[in-house]
N, C-alpha and C positions, 0 to 999 in steps of 0.2 A: 502494501502499501504507500501512495505517494503523497504528500500532504503538497497540497499548493494555495496558496493564501489569495483569499478574492481579493485583495487590493492589490497582487501583482495584475489581476485579470481587469481591473474597473481603471487603474494604470496604463492598461495596455489599450484599453478600448478609448479612452482618453486623446491618446497620440491616434491610433487610428480612425478618429473621427475628422482630426484635419490633415494626415495625412491623405487619407479619401479624397477630402477634396480639394486639392494641392497637388498630386503627382500621381500621374498613372502608370500605370502598368508596360512592358514595353511589348508585348505580343498585341497590344491594339494601337498603340502608337506605329508600330509598322506597320499593322494592317491598313491603317486610316494612310501611311506612304505609299502602301503597293497600291489602294485603291489612284490614291493622285497621281499615280504614274499612268494609272488605266483609262483616267477621267476622258471623255472627247468631248463634252460639254466647255468652252471656256468658262461660262459663271459658274458650275458646279468647281472644278479647279481654283476658281476664285474665294469657292465657299468654303473649301477643303483647305486650302492654303490659310484662312483666315483662324479657322479651326484650327489649325495648326500652332499658328501665332499666340491663339488663345490660351493652350495647354503651356506655351513655353510664358506667357507671363504667368502662369498658375504656380508654376514650378518655382518662382523666387520666393515664393512662400507668404506675400502680401495678399494678394487677391484669388479668392477658389474659382474654382473653374466654369461655375455657375451661381447665381443670384439666388437660385431654387437648391440650397445645402442639401436638401432631402429628409427623408424619414428615417430616422439611423434602424436598418435593417442588422441585425443580429444572429449571427447562426453560429452556436458551438458543439465540435464536439468532444463528448466528454468522455475520458477512459476509465473505465470501468474499476479500473485500481486507483484512482486518483480518490482523496479523502481531503474537500473543500473545506477549507478555516477560515477564522477569522471574520466572521458574519456572512451575512443574506445573498446567495451569490443574484436572485434580480436586485435587489437594492445596486448591489457593486456593479451591476452595468450599466442601470439608470443614472448613476452618479459617474460612471465613466460619461457617458454619453454627455450630462449638465457639463461637466467639467471641460469636455473638450470642445464643445459646442461655444462653451461663454468664452474658455480662452482661446479661441480658434477664431471668434469672433464672425461666426458662421451665424447663420438664418437662423432665427427659432420658427420653426413652421406648423409645429403640432397642437391643435384643437384640445381641449379633453373631453371633450361631445360633439358626435359626429352631427348632431342638430343645435345646440346653444352657441356653438364654435368662438367658443370662449380660449384663447392662448395660453400655452402652460406655461410661455417666457422662459422656458427651457429645453424644448424639444425634445422632453422626456412624457411622458414613457415611449421606450423604445419597442418594435415590432422583435423579438425574442422567438427564436427558433432552438431548443435543445436534443440533441442525439447523443445515445450511450455508443459508444462503438470499445473494441477491444483497448487495453495499452494501459499507459500512466500516464496520459498527457491530455491537456486540451488545447484544441484546435480553436482559435475563434475569427471570423470572418466577419468586419464590416462593411457594410455595404450601403450609402445613403443614396436613397430613390426618391428621385424629383416626380413630381405628381402631372408634370405634361405627357410623361409616356407612361407613367402607370393609367392615367387613367386612360390610357387607347386598349388599354389591356382586356380580352377580351376570355371565355369560357364557354366551352358547348358540349352538351350531352347528345355526342353522335349517336344513332342507330349504328348497330356492328355492319349493317349492311352498307354505311358510308364506305368502309373500309379505307385503305391508302391512300385515294383520291379525295375520296371526302373530308381524309384529315388535310390532305394538303393545299386543297382550294378553301378550306378556314382560314390555316393559315395566310395565304395569300389576302386573302379576303381582309383580311385585319390589318394586317400592313396598306393595301391600301384606304381603306377607309380610315387608317391614321393619317394618312398625308402629309404636311406638311407641321403637325402638330407635335410629336414625339422630339422636334430637333434629330431630323434626321442627317447623317446618314446613322439607324440604329441596328442595334442589336438584337436579337429576337431568342428569347427564351419557350422553348416547346416542350408540355409537360402533358406525354398520353399515357392513358391506365390510370390506374388505381382506380379509385373516387371520388369527388367532386372536391372535395377538399387538396387530395392527394397530390391531383393533376395541376393544381394551383400551386404548389409547393415544388412540384417537379419545375415548373416553369420558371418560378425564380430561380431555383437553386441553378436551372440553367445557365440564367446569365451569369453565374460566377467558374461557367468554367474556361478555361485559357484559346483562345481566338486561335493559334497557332498549332491547333491539335487536333487530328482527326476522331471521328466520333471511335470508342473502343467497336462500335458493330459495323460493318462495312453495308449493310444496308440501311442503318441510318445513318453513315457517313455520306452515301448516293443521296439519300433524302435530303438531307441539310442540304449540300450540293446541289439539286436542282431547285428548294426554295428558295437558294440565295438568287441561282440565275433569273427565278421568274418575280423574285420581289423587284428585283435593280432593274428589269424589262417595265415596270412600271412608269418609269421616267420620273418619277418623284423628285429623284437627287437627290442634294445635299441641303438645305434647309430648305427644302417644296421649290427651289426656282430650277428644276430639271436637270436631267442627268440619269447616268448607269449605275451610280453611288447611291441608291435610296437604303441600303443595311451592308452592313460591315462585315454580318455572320449571323448565320442560324443553328441556335444550339440544343440537340433534342434530350430528353430523357426519359424513358420509358418504365412501367412498372405493372405487373401482372393487374387484372382487371375480372369483370364478371363477366359471363357467356351474354348477358342481356347488356351490357352496356361497353360504351367508346366514347371517355371522356378525353378531351381534349382544351389544353387550357393554354394560350400565348400570353406572356409577359414581354410587355415591349422595353426596350430601356433607348437614352438618348445616347449617341455620340462618344459620352466621356466616360459609362458604363464603369464608373465608381465601386472600388472595392478593395481592401487589403486582407490579409491573412498572416496571423504568426502562429504561432506554436509554442507553449509552457511546457 
């Protein structure tokens, strides 16, 4: 049994909230550069160049990548041989978010109730997902999620007879209906199978997958590539000004499901697709 202080988790989350809003991973920056080199539209190239300039400015550490610094989505994989000490884990997570958004001068966007709309003032509570895994480590991922893209996400309970074509048509339909709203080029997370709630969670977790690694399944790898081509053929382009770079990547996660169902969720992310991970 290995002891880990929740204070270490709090400190890590505070730093990750700031870092995720300023520094993108190399896989996304490389993907952006590749699409810039292949973009035939002059305006599209100009938009991608402006995005790259914005990324460089954010890396100076003063201004965040976007004024919408997002809802703090926190994913924890907790080893079953870990003993958490020194306090309550959920309190520590929220205190880390509170500190990070305060110390980083990041916009506070969370309301205490979906209808009375009173801002909590510190960007808490976070959206938290826990998973128990083998081992004696804790893996923490913080993914600030802006709602310009979140609002474009959808879920559909397809009949099994809809099959592969029904799934693919729904994913492309979501991207087409989103248009310029999620600040394209977008990253598209797709969850197929499970239950209503599981499909949505898989779609969000799919946004955390590296953009430079193929899907472990050759079947779904081919589907991801086809969907990316179809979405980019829509002509929406960077920031909606036209071009072939409507999406940077499509990532799919699947799970077993019921014989009577075919749940499909599409979680859309904007071009910065922010997330940071640490292992304690």
